[in-house]
GUMAR-813843 format. One record per residue (C-alpha): residue number from 1; residue in three letters; x, y, z. Coordinates in Angstrom, 1 decimal. Example, Ala and Ser with C-alpha at 12.3 -4.5 7.8 and 13.67 -1.06 7.14 Angstrom:
% residues 2
  nr rest   east  north     up
   1  ALA   12.3   -4.5    7.8
   2  SER   13.7   -1.1    7.1
This chain:
% residues 362
  nr rest   east  north     up
   1  MET   26.3  -16.6    6.0
   2  ASN   23.0  -18.4    6.6
   3  ARG   20.5  -18.4    3.7
   4  GLU   18.1  -15.6    4.4
   5  ILE   14.4  -16.5    4.9
   6  GLY   11.8  -13.8    4.4
   7  SER   11.9  -10.1    3.6
   8  GLU   11.6   -8.8    0.0
   9  PHE   11.6  -11.1   -3.0
  10  TRP   14.4  -10.9   -5.6
  11  LEU   15.0  -11.2   -9.3
  12  ILE   17.9  -12.9  -11.0
  13  GLU   17.1  -11.7  -14.5
  14  ILE   14.3   -9.8  -16.2
  15  PRO   12.3  -11.0  -19.2
  16  ASN   13.4  -10.1  -22.8
  17  ASP    9.9  -10.1  -24.2
  18  TYR    7.1   -8.0  -23.0
  19  ALA    3.8   -9.8  -22.5
  20  LYS    0.4   -8.5  -23.5
  21  GLY   -2.9   -9.3  -21.8
  22  SER   -3.5  -10.7  -18.4
  23  PRO   -3.1  -14.3  -17.1
  24  ASP   -6.2  -16.4  -16.4
  25  TRP   -5.9  -16.0  -12.6
  26  ILE   -6.6  -12.3  -13.1
  27  ASN   -9.1  -12.6  -15.9
  28  MET  -11.3  -14.9  -13.8
  29  TRP  -12.3  -11.8  -11.7
  30  GLY  -13.9  -10.1  -14.6
  31  ASN  -13.0   -7.0  -16.6
  32  SER   -9.6   -6.0  -15.3
  33  VAL   -6.9   -3.4  -15.5
  34  LEU   -3.3   -3.9  -14.3
  35  THR   -2.1   -1.1  -12.1
  36  SER    1.3   -0.4  -10.5
  37  SER    0.0   -1.0   -7.0
  38  GLY   -3.0   -2.2   -4.9
  39  ARG   -3.6    1.3   -3.6
  40  GLY   -3.6    2.6   -7.2
  41  ALA   -6.3    0.0   -8.0
  42  ILE   -8.4    1.5   -5.1
  43  SER   -7.9    5.0   -6.4
  44  LEU   -8.9    3.9   -9.9
  45  MET  -12.1    2.3   -8.5
  46  LEU  -13.0    5.4   -6.4
  47  LYS  -12.6    7.6   -9.5
  48  GLY  -14.8    5.3  -11.4
  49  ILE  -17.7    5.3   -8.9
  50  GLU  -17.6    9.0   -7.9
  51  ASN  -20.8    9.8   -9.8
  52  ASN  -22.7    6.7   -8.5
  53  VAL  -21.7    6.4   -4.8
  54  ILE  -24.5    7.1   -2.4
  55  SER  -22.3    8.7    0.2
  56  LYS  -18.6    9.5    0.5
  57  THR  -18.2    7.1    3.4
  58  ALA  -16.4    3.8    3.6
  59  LEU  -16.7    1.0    6.1
  60  LEU  -13.4   -0.9    6.4
  61  PRO  -12.0   -3.6    8.7
  62  ALA  -10.1   -2.1   11.7
  63  TYR   -7.3   -4.7   11.2
  64  ILE   -5.9   -3.3    7.9
  65  CYS   -2.9   -1.9    6.2
  66  GLU   -2.8    1.9    6.2
  67  SER   -2.1    1.8    2.4
  68  ILE   -5.7    0.7    1.9
  69  ILE   -7.1    3.6    3.9
  70  MET   -5.0    6.3    2.2
  71  PRO   -6.8    6.4   -1.2
  72  PHE  -10.2    6.8    0.6
  73  ILE   -8.8    9.7    2.6
  74  LYS   -7.3   11.3   -0.5
  75  GLU  -10.6   11.1   -2.3
  76  GLY  -12.4   12.8    0.6
  77  TYR  -14.1    9.8    2.2
  78  VAL  -15.1    9.6    5.8
  79  CYS  -13.8    6.2    7.0
  80  TYR  -15.5    4.0    9.5
  81  PHE  -14.2    0.8   10.8
  82  TYR  -15.5   -2.6   12.1
  83  ASP  -13.6   -4.8   14.6
  84  VAL  -11.9   -8.1   13.7
  85  ASP  -11.6  -11.0   16.2
  86  ASN   -8.7  -13.3   17.0
  87  ASN   -9.8  -15.8   14.3
  88  LEU   -9.5  -12.8   11.9
  89  LYS  -13.3  -12.8   11.4
  90  PRO  -15.3   -9.6   11.3
  91  ASN  -17.0   -8.8   14.5
  92  THR  -20.6   -8.5   13.2
  93  GLU  -21.8   -6.6   16.3
  94  SER  -19.4   -3.7   15.4
  95  ILE  -20.9   -3.7   11.9
  96  ASN  -24.5   -3.4   13.2
  97  ILE  -24.0    0.1   14.5
  98  PHE  -23.4    1.4   11.0
  99  LEU  -26.3   -0.3    9.3
 100  LYS  -28.6    2.8    9.7
 101  LYS  -26.0    5.1    8.1
 102  LYS  -25.6    5.6    4.4
 103  ILE  -22.4    3.7    3.6
 104  GLY  -20.9    4.4    0.2
 105  VAL  -18.3    1.6    0.1
 106  PHE  -18.0   -1.6    2.1
 107  LEU  -14.6   -3.3    1.9
 108  HIS  -14.0   -6.8    3.2
 109  LEU  -11.2   -9.4    2.8
 110  GLY  -10.0  -12.8    3.8
 111  TYR   -6.7  -12.8    5.7
 112  PHE   -3.6  -14.8    4.9
 113  GLY   -5.4  -16.9    2.2
 114  PHE   -8.3  -18.0    4.4
 115  PRO  -12.0  -17.1    3.9
 116  THR  -12.2  -15.3    7.2
 117  ASN  -14.9  -13.0    5.8
 118  ILE  -17.3  -15.9    5.4
 119  ASN  -19.7  -14.6    8.1
 120  LEU  -20.6  -11.4    6.2
 121  ARG  -23.3  -12.8    3.8
 122  ASN  -26.3  -11.2    5.4
 123  TYR  -24.5   -7.9    5.9
 124  ILE  -23.3   -7.7    2.3
 125  ILE  -26.8   -8.5    1.0
 126  TYR  -28.3   -5.8    3.2
 127  LEU  -25.8   -3.1    2.3
 128  LYS  -26.0   -3.9   -1.4
 129  LYS  -29.8   -3.5   -1.3
 130  LYS  -29.3    0.0    0.3
 131  GLY  -27.0    1.0   -2.6
 132  THR  -23.6    0.4   -1.0
 133  ILE  -20.8   -0.6   -3.3
 134  ILE  -19.2   -3.8   -2.2
 135  VAL  -15.4   -4.3   -2.7
 136  GLU  -13.4   -7.4   -1.9
 137  ASP   -9.6   -7.0   -1.4
 138  LEU   -8.1  -10.2   -2.9
 139  THR   -4.5   -9.5   -1.9
 140  HIS   -4.3  -12.3    0.7
 141  THR   -6.6  -14.8   -1.0
 142  LEU   -5.7  -14.4   -4.6
 143  PHE   -4.8  -18.1   -5.2
 144  SER   -7.4  -19.6   -2.8
 145  LYS  -10.2  -21.3   -4.7
 146  TYR  -13.4  -20.8   -2.8
 147  GLU  -16.7  -19.2   -3.7
 148  ARG  -16.9  -15.4   -3.4
 149  TYR  -19.9  -13.2   -2.8
 150  ILE  -21.8  -12.6   -6.1
 151  GLU  -22.7   -9.2   -4.6
 152  ASN  -19.1   -8.0   -4.9
 153  ASP  -19.1   -5.0   -7.3
 154  TYR  -15.3   -4.8   -7.5
 155  TYR  -12.1   -6.7   -6.7
 156  ILE   -8.8   -5.1   -5.9
 157  ALA   -5.4   -6.7   -5.2
 158  SER   -1.7   -6.0   -4.7
 159  LEU    0.5   -8.5   -6.5
 160  ARG    3.9   -7.7   -5.0
 161  LYS    3.2   -9.8   -1.9
 162  TRP    3.3  -13.0   -3.9
 163  THR    6.4  -12.8   -6.0
 164  GLY    9.3  -10.6   -7.1
 165  LEU    7.7   -7.8   -9.1
 166  PRO    8.8   -4.2   -9.5
 167  SER    5.2   -3.1   -9.4
 168  GLY    1.8   -4.7   -9.6
 169  GLY   -1.9   -4.6   -8.6
 170  PHE   -5.2   -4.8  -10.3
 171  LEU   -8.8   -3.7  -10.3
 172  ALA  -11.5   -6.0  -11.7
 173  SER  -15.3   -6.3  -11.9
 174  LYS  -17.7   -8.8  -13.2
 175  HIS  -20.5   -6.3  -13.4
 176  ASN  -18.8   -3.0  -14.4
 177  ASN  -16.4   -1.8  -17.0
 178  VAL  -13.1   -0.5  -15.5
 179  GLN  -11.1    2.3  -17.0
 180  ASN   -7.8    1.2  -18.5
 181  HIS   -6.4    4.4  -20.0
 182  LEU   -3.8    5.0  -17.4
 183  ASP   -0.5    7.0  -17.4
 184  VAL    2.8    5.2  -16.9
 185  GLN    4.9    6.3  -14.0
 186  THR    8.1    4.3  -13.8
 187  GLY   10.0    6.1  -11.0
 188  PHE    8.7    3.7   -8.4
 189  SER    9.0    0.5  -10.5
 190  ASN   12.5    1.4  -11.9
 191  ILE   13.9    1.7   -8.4
 192  ARG   12.3   -1.5   -7.2
 193  GLU   13.5   -3.3  -10.3
 194  ARG   17.1   -2.3   -9.6
 195  ALA   16.6   -3.3   -5.9
 196  LEU   15.2   -6.7   -6.8
 197  LEU   18.1   -7.4   -9.2
 198  LEU   20.6   -6.2   -6.6
 199  LYS   19.1   -8.5   -4.0
 200  GLY   19.3  -11.3   -6.6
 201  ASP   23.0  -10.8   -6.8
 202  TYR   23.2  -10.6   -3.0
 203  ILE   21.4  -14.0   -2.7
 204  LYS   23.2  -15.7   -5.7
 205  PHE   26.7  -14.5   -5.1
 206  LYS   26.6  -14.0   -1.3
 207  LYS   27.8  -10.4   -1.4
 208  PRO   27.0   -8.8    2.0
 209  LYS   28.1   -5.4    0.9
 210  LEU   25.0   -5.2   -1.4
 211  LYS   22.5   -5.5    1.4
 212  GLN   22.3   -1.9    2.6
 213  LYS   22.1   -0.7   -1.0
 214  PHE   19.0   -2.7   -1.9
 215  LEU   17.4   -2.1    1.4
 216  ASP   17.8    1.7    0.9
 217  MET   16.4    1.4   -2.6
 218  PHE   13.3   -0.6   -1.4
 219  ASP   12.7    2.1    1.2
 220  LYS   13.1    4.9   -1.4
 221  ALA   10.5    3.2   -3.7
 222  GLU    8.1    2.7   -0.8
 223  ASN    8.3    6.4    0.1
 224  ILE    7.5    7.3   -3.5
 225  LEU    4.4    5.1   -3.3
 226  ASN    3.4    6.5    0.0
 227  ASP    3.5   10.1   -1.4
 228  ASP    1.5    9.3   -4.5
 229  VAL   -1.6    7.1   -4.3
 230  MET   -2.7    7.9   -7.9
 231  SER   -3.4    5.1  -10.4
 232  TYR   -0.7    4.2  -12.9
 233  LEU   -0.3    1.3  -15.4
 234  ILE    1.8   -1.7  -14.4
 235  ASP    5.3   -1.6  -15.8
 236  ASN    6.3   -3.8  -18.7
 237  VAL    8.7   -6.1  -16.7
 238  SER    6.1   -6.8  -14.1
 239  HIS    3.5   -7.4  -16.7
 240  SER    5.7  -10.1  -18.3
 241  LEU    6.6  -11.6  -14.9
 242  ILE    3.0  -12.1  -13.9
 243  ASN    2.2  -13.8  -17.2
 244  GLU    5.1  -16.2  -16.6
 245  LEU    4.2  -17.0  -13.0
 246  ASP    3.8  -20.7  -12.4
 247  THR    0.8  -20.5  -10.0
 248  SER    0.4  -24.2   -9.6
 249  GLU    4.0  -24.5   -8.3
 250  LEU    3.5  -21.4   -6.1
 251  ILE    0.4  -23.0   -4.5
 252  LYS    1.9  -26.4   -4.1
 253  LYS    5.1  -25.1   -2.3
 254  ARG    3.3  -22.6   -0.1
 255  ARG    0.8  -25.3    1.1
 256  LYS    3.6  -27.8    1.7
 257  ASN    5.6  -25.4    3.8
 258  PHE    2.5  -24.2    5.7
 259  ILE    1.5  -27.8    6.5
 260  PHE    5.0  -28.5    7.8
 261  LEU    5.0  -25.4   10.1
 262  SER    1.5  -26.3   11.2
 263  ASN    2.5  -29.8   12.2
 264  THR    5.7  -28.8   14.0
 265  LEU    4.7  -25.6   15.8
 266  LYS    1.2  -26.5   17.1
 267  GLU    2.5  -27.6   20.5
 268  VAL    5.2  -24.9   21.0
 269  GLU    4.5  -22.9   24.2
 270  GLY    3.8  -19.2   23.7
 271  ILE    3.3  -19.5   20.0
 272  LYS   -0.3  -19.9   18.8
 273  PRO   -1.0  -20.5   15.1
 274  VAL   -3.9  -18.4   13.9
 275  PHE   -5.1  -21.2   11.7
 276  LYS   -4.9  -24.8   13.1
 277  LYS   -5.4  -26.5    9.7
 278  ILE   -5.4  -25.6    6.0
 279  PRO   -8.3  -26.8    3.8
 280  ASP   -7.6  -28.1    0.3
 281  ALA   -8.8  -24.9   -1.4
 282  ILE   -6.5  -22.5    0.5
 283  CYS   -3.2  -21.0   -0.7
 284  PRO   -1.5  -19.3    2.3
 285  LEU    0.2  -15.9    2.1
 286  PHE    2.2  -16.5    5.3
 287  PHE    2.0  -18.8    8.4
 288  PRO    0.6  -16.3   10.9
 289  VAL    1.0  -16.9   14.6
 290  TYR    0.2  -15.0   17.9
 291  ILE    3.2  -14.5   20.1
 292  GLU    1.7  -14.2   23.6
 293  LYS    4.5  -12.3   25.1
 294  GLY    7.9  -10.8   24.1
 295  ARG    7.1  -10.5   20.4
 296  LYS    9.9   -8.0   19.7
 297  LYS   12.5  -10.1   21.5
 298  PHE   11.4  -13.2   19.6
 299  LYS   11.4  -11.4   16.3
 300  ASP   14.8   -9.9   16.9
 301  PHE   16.2  -13.3   17.8
 302  LEU   14.9  -14.7   14.5
 303  ILE   16.5  -11.7   12.6
 304  SER   19.8  -12.6   14.3
 305  LYS   19.5  -16.0   12.6
 306  SER   18.7  -14.4    9.2
 307  ILE   14.9  -15.2    9.4
 308  TYR   12.7  -12.2    8.7
 309  CYS    9.1  -12.3    9.9
 310  PRO    7.1   -9.3    9.2
 311  ILE    4.3   -7.9   11.4
 312  HIS    1.1   -7.3    9.6
 313  TRP    0.6   -4.4   10.3
 314  SER    1.5   -1.3   12.3
 315  ILE   -1.7    0.3   13.6
 316  PRO   -2.8    2.9   11.0
 317  ARG   -2.8    6.5   12.2
 318  GLN   -6.4    6.9   11.1
 319  ILE   -7.7    4.4   13.6
 320  ASN   -8.3    5.1   17.3
 321  ILE   -7.4    1.6   18.3
 322  SER   -8.8    1.9   21.8
 323  ASN  -12.3    1.7   20.1
 324  TYR  -11.4   -1.7   18.6
 325  LEU  -10.0   -3.9   21.4
 326  LEU  -10.3   -7.1   19.4
 327  SER   -8.2   -5.7   16.5
 328  LYS   -5.8   -4.2   19.0
 329  LYS   -4.9   -7.6   20.3
 330  ILE   -4.1   -8.8   16.8
 331  TYR   -1.9   -5.8   16.1
 332  ASN    0.0   -6.3   19.3
 333  SER    0.7  -10.0   19.0
 334  ILE    0.6  -11.3   15.4
 335  LEU    3.7  -12.3   13.5
 336  SER    3.9  -13.7   10.0
 337  ILE    6.3  -16.6    9.3
 338  PRO    7.3  -16.9    5.7
 339  CYS    6.2  -20.1    3.9
 340  ASP    6.4  -18.9    0.2
 341  GLN    7.6  -20.6   -2.9
 342  ARG   11.2  -19.5   -2.5
 343  TYR   11.6  -22.1    0.2
 344  ASP   11.3  -25.8    0.8
 345  VAL   10.7  -28.0    3.9
 346  GLU   14.4  -27.8    4.8
 347  ASP   14.1  -24.1    5.2
 348  MET   10.9  -24.5    7.3
 349  ARG   12.8  -27.0    9.4
 350  ARG   15.5  -24.4   10.0
 351  ILE   12.8  -21.9   11.2
 352  VAL   11.4  -24.5   13.6
 353  ASP   14.9  -25.4   14.9
 354  VAL   15.7  -21.7   15.5
 355  ILE   12.4  -21.2   17.3
 356  ASN   13.1  -24.3   19.5
 357  ILE   16.6  -22.9   20.4
 358  TYR   14.9  -19.6   21.4
 359  LYS   12.4  -21.4   23.6
 360  GLU   15.2  -23.3   25.3
 361  THR   17.1  -20.1   26.2
 362  GLU   14.0  -18.1   27.1
């Protein structure tokens, strides 16, 4: 069987000792609390600001994962959205129409490791002066080293996108204390831990029979998370794993893989890289591309060759996408090619070879 590329991470073993405290790459964002998920971090933030927020309204990007919207809905917020263009930059015209409203929370983010929210400075300063709470979602840009807005009141992130963790997210602030007295809820993390170890056995010992078992377990864990957006403490195993994470190796490998894909896919017809080059400060989450036509057929062909490229994301149910035509184009054509630290240039070469085979038979 071909070595699989993409999909969920895995674990070969779990740490014997449980770490305390947070690593420097989290502490740098200010006072922090480690949560079991990114959406749990949002819920914790919303609980913390409930007496200070000027309005129970939130302005979020229209190109977004539904899991970010859900905590706002659960806390009774009215959610507004601003459009995002094909460079993954906020469409500022679509923000203008909300500037006369009282906006309680403004959430922004850079996508796939890049500072795509760089054009928001004047808007963030304006909203901040009006009393809006400014939140940056760091999930995609956690290991990219560029200057952030000093006006940010809070940072939130999901950690599971970067390495094999049963659970993991955090809330941080350089200006505010964050509540860290959270309950432990291990149902979700225990199932994911078993699934990660099972996938580790599947990868290490090439046992195809294990595949459906760990896929079902990952689904079960995700369903638990979808049903409960409350804030819980990170589990002990994940806490230890993030303290052991070699971030310099993670950054180096991801950049090297991204650069290889960038150099070899830039001229392939029908595949348009979202980012043409990668600045020195950037650590990519994936290598995102636009598939101009036949995305499903292309994705299915890659799956048949054991290459799993996720789509970020399905259109959230809360968004009437016909009002956000720029974001709609992204949802309908983007595909994320894995370039993470599990893989090397040989794996990237295999991805390119498979893509070339597809293009020849198209």
